DRENDO-1510 file (C-alpha; in Angstrom, 1 decimal, always signed):
<recs>
REC; n; res; u; v; w
REC; 1; MET; +14.7; -24.6; +2.7 .
REC; 2; SER; +17.3; -24.4; +0.5 .
REC; 3; SER; +18.9; -20.8; +0.4 .
REC; 4; VAL; +18.0; -20.4; -2.9 .
REC; 5; LEU; +14.3; -21.0; -2.5 .
REC; 6; LEU; +14.3; -18.8; +0.7 .
REC; 7; CYS; +15.8; -16.0; -2.1 .
REC; 8; TYR; +13.1; -16.8; -4.6 .
REC; 9; THR; +10.1; -16.7; -2.4 .
REC; 10; ILE; +11.2; -13.4; -0.8 .
REC; 11; THR; +11.8; -11.9; -4.7 .
REC; 12; LYS; +8.8; -13.3; -5.3 .
REC; 13; GLN; +6.9; -11.1; -2.6 .
REC; 14; LEU; +8.9; -8.2; -3.6 .
REC; 15; LYS; +7.9; -8.1; -7.2 .
REC; 16; GLU; +4.1; -8.8; -5.9 .
REC; 17; VAL; +4.4; -5.7; -3.7 .
REC; 18; MET; +6.0; -3.4; -6.3 .
REC; 19; ASP; +3.5; -4.3; -8.8 .
REC; 20; GLN; +0.7; -3.4; -6.1 .
REC; 21; VAL; +2.8; +0.0; -5.5 .
REC; 22; ASN; +0.1; +3.2; -6.1 .
REC; 23; SER; -0.4; +6.6; -4.6 .
REC; 24; GLU; -2.6; +6.0; -1.9 .
REC; 25; ASN; -0.5; +2.8; -0.5 .
REC; 26; ARG; +3.2; +4.1; -1.7 .
REC; 27; ASP; +4.2; +4.9; +1.7 .
REC; 28; ALA; +3.4; +1.4; +3.3 .
REC; 29; SER; +4.9; -0.3; +0.6 .
REC; 30; ILE; +8.1; +1.3; +1.0 .
REC; 31; GLU; +8.5; +0.0; +4.2 .
REC; 32; GLU; +7.8; -3.6; +3.3 .
REC; 33; ILE; +9.8; -3.2; +0.1 .
REC; 34; GLN; +12.7; -2.1; +2.5 .
REC; 35; SER; +12.3; -4.7; +4.8 .
REC; 36; LEU; +12.0; -7.1; +2.2 .
REC; 37; LEU; +15.3; -6.3; +0.5 .
REC; 38; GLU; +17.0; -6.1; +3.8 .
REC; 39; LYS; +15.9; -10.0; +4.4 .
REC; 40; ARG; +16.9; -10.7; +0.8 .
REC; 41; GLN; +20.4; -9.3; +1.3 .
REC; 42; SER; +21.2; -11.2; +4.0 .
REC; 43; VAL; +20.0; -14.6; +2.5 .
REC; 44; LEU; +21.7; -13.6; -0.3 .
REC; 45; GLY; +25.3; -13.9; +1.8 .
REC; 46; THR; +24.4; -17.6; +2.2 .
REC; 47; ILE; +23.8; -18.6; -1.1 .
REC; 48; LYS; +26.6; -21.2; -2.1 .
REC; 49; PRO; +27.4; -23.3; -5.2 .
REC; 50; PRO; +27.1; -25.7; -6.4 .
REC; 51; TYR; +23.4; -25.4; -8.1 .
REC; 52; THR; +20.7; -28.0; -9.0 .
REC; 53; GLN; +19.1; -28.0; -11.9 .
REC; 54; GLU; +15.8; -26.7; -10.2 .
REC; 55; GLU; +17.8; -24.0; -8.5 .
REC; 56; GLN; +19.4; -22.9; -11.5 .
REC; 57; PHE; +16.0; -22.1; -12.8 .
REC; 58; LEU; +15.0; -20.5; -10.2 .
REC; 59; GLY; +18.0; -18.2; -10.5 .
REC; 60; LYS; +17.3; -17.3; -14.0 .
REC; 61; GLU; +13.9; -16.1; -13.1 .
REC; 62; MET; +14.8; -14.4; -10.2 .
REC; 63; THR; +17.5; -12.4; -12.5 .
REC; 64; GLU; +14.6; -11.5; -14.7 .
REC; 65; TRP; +12.3; -10.6; -11.9 .
REC; 66; ASN; +15.1; -8.4; -10.2 .
REC; 67; GLN; +15.5; -6.6; -13.6 .
REC; 68; GLN; +11.8; -5.7; -13.7 .
REC; 69; ILE; +11.9; -4.3; -9.8 .
REC; 70; ASP; +15.0; -2.3; -11.0 .
REC; 71; ARG; +12.8; -0.7; -13.8 .
REC; 72; GLN; +9.8; -0.5; -11.2 .
REC; 73; LEU; +12.3; +1.0; -7.9 .
REC; 74; ALA; +13.7; +3.6; -10.6 .
REC; 75; GLN; +9.8; +4.6; -11.6 .
REC; 76; LEU; +9.1; +4.9; -8.1 .
REC; 77; ARG; +12.3; +7.2; -7.1 .
REC; 78; LEU; +11.2; +9.4; -9.9 .
REC; 79; GLU; +7.4; +9.7; -8.9 .
REC; 80; ILE; +8.7; +10.5; -5.5 .
REC; 81; LYS; +11.3; +13.2; -6.9 .
REC; 82; ARG; +8.7; +14.6; -8.6 .
REC; 83; ASP; +6.4; +14.8; -5.9 .
REC; 84; MET; +9.1; +16.6; -3.8 .
REC; 85; ASN; +9.7; +18.9; -6.4 .
REC; 86; GLY; +5.8; +19.9; -6.7 .
REC; 87; LEU; +5.7; +20.4; -3.2 .
REC; 88; THR; +8.5; +22.8; -3.1 .
REC; 89; LYS; +7.2; +24.9; -6.1 .
REC; 90; LYS; +4.0; +24.6; -4.3 .
REC; 91; LYS; +5.5; +25.8; -1.0 .
REC; 92; THR; +7.7; +29.2; -3.0 .
REC; 93; SER; +4.2; +30.2; -5.0 .
REC; 94; VAL; +2.3; +30.2; -1.7 .
REC; 95; GLN; +4.9; +32.2; -0.1 .
REC; 96; LYS; +5.3; +34.9; -2.9 .
REC; 97; TYR; +1.5; +34.7; -3.0 .
REC; 98; SER; +0.9; +35.6; +1.0 .
REC; 99; ASN; +4.0; +38.2; +0.9 .
REC; 100; PRO; +4.9; +39.7; -2.2 .
REC; 101; TYR; +7.2; +42.4; -1.8 .
REC; 102; GLU; +9.6; +40.1; +0.2 .
REC; 103; SER; +12.0; +38.9; -2.4 .
REC; 104; LEU; +12.3; +42.6; -4.2 .
REC; 105; GLN; +15.4; +43.2; -7.0 .
REC; 106; TYR; +17.6; +46.0; -6.3 .
REC; 107; ASP; +19.7; +45.5; -9.4 .
REC; 108; GLY; +18.3; +48.5; -11.3 .
REC; 109; MET; +19.6; +51.0; -9.3 .
REC; 110; PHE; +21.2; +54.4; -10.7 .
REC; 111; TYR; +24.5; +56.5; -9.5 .
REC; 112; ASP; +24.9; +60.0; -10.4 .
REC; 113; LYS; +28.3; +60.6; -11.2 .
REC; 114; LYS; +28.4; +64.5; -11.5 .
REC; 115; LYS; +28.2; +67.3; -9.3 .
</recs>
């Protein structure tokens, strides 16, 4: 199997995994995505020209898929970031509810200078 074809199959698997990511299976999908990206990175180093007509076609298709995968990875990153921010907000609100007098501000003190 040529390295271009191997890279094509890995990219196809990566695209399929990215299409199936949802909130229930996100952690398992992220692990699978990481392993596929590592495999593809190792294969990319072995690709050398000259390319056949079929390999050029596969390369163009992989480029289109890669742009779609990049957009989906960026969206996944934003979702994770949003979840993390929501979790920290929830944590601080629970802490403020359980101990409301913990963070009192003392900015409004008045000092009398007259004797």
